[in-house]
N, C-alpha and C positions, 0 to 999 in steps of 0.2 A: 278768485277767479269767474269769467261771468264768460256766456258765448259771444263776446263782442267779435266783430271783424276785426283783422289784422292790415296793414297796411305795410304795402310791398314795395320797396321801392328799386325799378327797373333803371339801371344802368345803361343808357344809349348816349350813341355821341352823333352830331350830323356833322359830314366834311365836307369842310368849304372847299370850293374849286370852281373851276368854267364851265358854267354850266349848272353850276350843284353838284357834280360828282369829280371823282379820282382824275386828276389833270392829265395822267399817265392812261386813262383807260380799263384800268382794273374796276372793279364793281366795290363796293363800300363794303362788303361781308369780305372781301379779300381781304383789305384794309385792315379790317376788324381782328382776321383772324391773325395775318403777319404783327398787329399790335400784341395780342395774348402771348404769341410765341417770344416775343421782344421780353413782355412783360415776367415768363416763365425764367426767360436766360438771367434778366436784372434784380428781379427779387430778392437770392439769395443772395447780392452782391450789398444791398441794400440795407438786409437783415442785421448780416456781417457790420456795418458801416454805424450801425444804432439807428439809423432810418428806417422812416413810416411811409406807407405806399403811399400817403395823402403827396408826399415829397413829389412823388415821380408824376404824380395824377396833377401835381398841378406845375409841371415842369411840361410836360405833354401838351399842356393848352396854352404855354408861351406864359404863366402865369411866374412872378417871384416870388419862393415862396422860402420861407426859413427853414432848416434842419430841426426839426423834435425828435428825440427818442422813441423810441420804438416802446419803452415800457412807461413810458407820461403818457403816450396814445392808448395802450392798455390799458393803465387806469381812468384814462378818461371812457374807455368803451366800455368798462366793465361797470362804471356808477350808470346804468340806463335808467331811464324817467319811462314811468310805465301810470296811468289812468286809473283812477280806485272807484268804487260803484257802492253803493248804504251809506249810511251815518253811521259815527260814533265808533267807531273800529278804536280800539286800548292799542295801542303801543308800548311794547312791555320793556322792562331792563336788559331780560335776557331770553334765549330761544326755548323759551315755555311759556307755554299761556297762562301757567301760574306764578308767574313772578311778577312783581309791584310795575305798578304803569309808571310810564315816563313823559305820554302825553296822550293826545287821539287826533286820527284822522277824520275829515269831513264831522266836524262838529256843528255842523248846523246844515248841513246843504247835502245832499247825495253827491256822489264826484265832485265834489266843489276842489280836493287837491290831488295834485302827484305825487310820484312819489319817486324819487331816487335812489337806486339800491345798489350797493356795493358786490354784494356775495350771497349766497341764500342757506339755509342749516336744514336738513332733511333729519327731524325730530322723532321720526317713528312715531307719532301720536299726530291720528286724524283729528282736524275740525273742520266743521261741517256749517255750512249755513244756505237753506232750503237744499239742493240741488247741487250744489258747488262746494266739493270737497279738497282737503291736500294736506299732508303731511309734513310740509315746508313754511318755513320762516326765513323771511327775509329780512336783513341788515339793513335798516333804511337810513340814509344821510340826510333825508332832507322832504318835509319841511321840519321833521323832527328826529332827531336819531333813538335809534332804538330797533325791537324785532319787532315785527309785526306779518301777522300770518297771510301766506300768500291767496287766501281765499276773499279778502278785499280787495283784489287786484282785479280789473278789469281786463282778464283774458283769458282765453279758452282753456289755455292748458292748467294743472293744476300745480305748475312749477315754474318760474320767472325764465323765459328763455333770452341765453346769450350772456345769464348770470351766472358766476363760478360759483359752486356749490364746495362747502367745507363741510369736514367731519363734524356729526353731528353729537351732542352731551351720551356721555352712556348713560344706562337706564337709571333710572332715578328711583331712588328705595323711598318711601313714604316718608316726609319729615317726621322729624323727631320733637319739632318745636310744638309745643301745646297755643303757645302765641300765633306762630304760622297758621297752625288751623285755624284758630277763630278767627281771625285776618283774610282767609281766602271762605270762609264761610261767609263771613259777612257781606263780600263783594257781592252775592246771589241777590244780596236786597235791594242792589241799584243800579245792576247789569243790564236791565231791560232798558233804557233810553231813560233814567231814575227809577223806574220799577223794578217789583221782584221779578225772578226769571219763573214764568207761569211753570205749572206742573203739566207732567207729561211721564207714560210710562213707556213711551213709542217714539219719543224725537229727541234731538239733541242738543246742545247749547252750543253757543258757538266756542267754547273750548273741548267741543266733544263727548262731555261728559252726559248721560241719560240725562234726563229732567224731572226727576223721581227721588224719592227718599234715598235709595240707597248708591244711586247716583252721584245724589246732592254731597252724600257723606265720603264718598269714594273721593271727589273733586278734591276735600279740606284734604284727605290725608296725602293727597299726591297721588293715588292709585295710576293705574293705567284706563287711558279711556277705552269702552264707553263707561265703566265702571263695574264695581261686582253686584250682587245683587243680596238683601236684607240674611237670608240664608246666611250667605257665603261669608258677612260681617261677623253673627254670629257664631259660625261654628267653624272657621277656619282659623286654626291656630297660630298659623303665621300673620293671623291679622287682628287677631283679639283675643284676650282670655275674661273671663268671668272675675267678678269685684264684687266686694259688699258696697250696697247704699250708703255706709255711712265711709266708704273709701272713694266716693267719686269726687274727679278733680276737674277744674276746666279741661274740655277737650275728650272725657270720655266718652260714651254713648249707651243708652237707655234703647234696649230691643226686643220690639216684640217679631219672633221667627215663628210661629206658630200660625197653622191657617193656609190661605192662598195669598194672592199679590194684591188683594182687593183689602187685605187684614190686617197683613204685618206692616211692621213700619220701623223707623229708626230716628232717634233725634240724637244732638250735642249739648249734653249736658254744660251749662256755659259755670251758674254759680245759683249756692243757695238764695231764698229770696230772705229768709229770715236763721233763726238760733233755733227753732223748732222742727227745721227742715220739712213745713209742710207743704213748701211748695218752692220749684225752680225755677230760672232762666233759662231758655235752650234755643237753638238753632235748628228747625226745620224744615222740608217741603212737602207739602201737603194737600192731599188733593185739594179743587176746586178755588186754591188760594196761590199757593205756588209757595216763595221764598220767605220765612218769618220768622221774628226772633220774639217769643212771648211767656209770659209765665205758665207751666204745664205743670201735672201733677201723676205723668204716667207711673206708672211703677211702684206709687207710695204708699198705695191701697194693700191689703192681704190679698195675696190669690190672684194679683195683678199678672197678665202674662209679659210686662217690660222686663226686663232684666237689666242688671248695670253692665256694663265691659268694658273693658282698656287696650285702648290701642298699643301692640307690644310695638313699635317705632317708640313709645314713647321711653322705653327701657327703666321702668318701674311697674 
């Protein structure tokens, strides 16, 4: 969504007659008002017959028209077309910004694609790009089928005008799948037009999550946007529980919850690099760089402030 101008269509009719006006001496305004009164009487009958307004409009202008069921016309109207802006918007498999990608809008040029959509879902999870934000995801039927954040649509509204709204998904619980968590962690390595998501404690990525370490981990766990903080990840027992270093399994966390926002940090354990457990590979969102996937030793030395935790969503 963007502050682009909208097009308003005006339905006006120029009436033909002697001298350019009505032949009976009445004004064009009188004639139009009479036409509106006729429509109010006739439309209910048309609806009962399964005909749409276009059938009457064509007949009023002396055109030969075919009767089309109102349901078919409603379906065509619902599949509205909209312009887009920006580049490389991800189309998802479901109305969840964390669900797998099924395609992309505007791969090479800003605004190159128009979308058609037949309904939209209020997910309750805000997605922002710049000053544009929306909780709605549109079910697009073209140029690729899937779900796209309404933020990508070049309209001033935060939802698609004239497109039906369907019930959103139930509030999501954190994913219980370690593989899914690591898959989500990997997405931020290339989400910024092939580059990593930059680090920030004050800005939010397109999926609505804060671009710091705890926002990143919140994204991988599927927690509500914009994400909890590092202290919350360490202390909230509905989210994690302490474990030992020897118990570390892919998807577990190493957290330093001491100090202030400039010293606290959290990383996602992926695997040990050797049998001696002298280092491990992890995902992290770090200052001065952004999303990274590298070898670390946080928490392995005696007296380290990094402690191991297990997300309780894993159930073990």
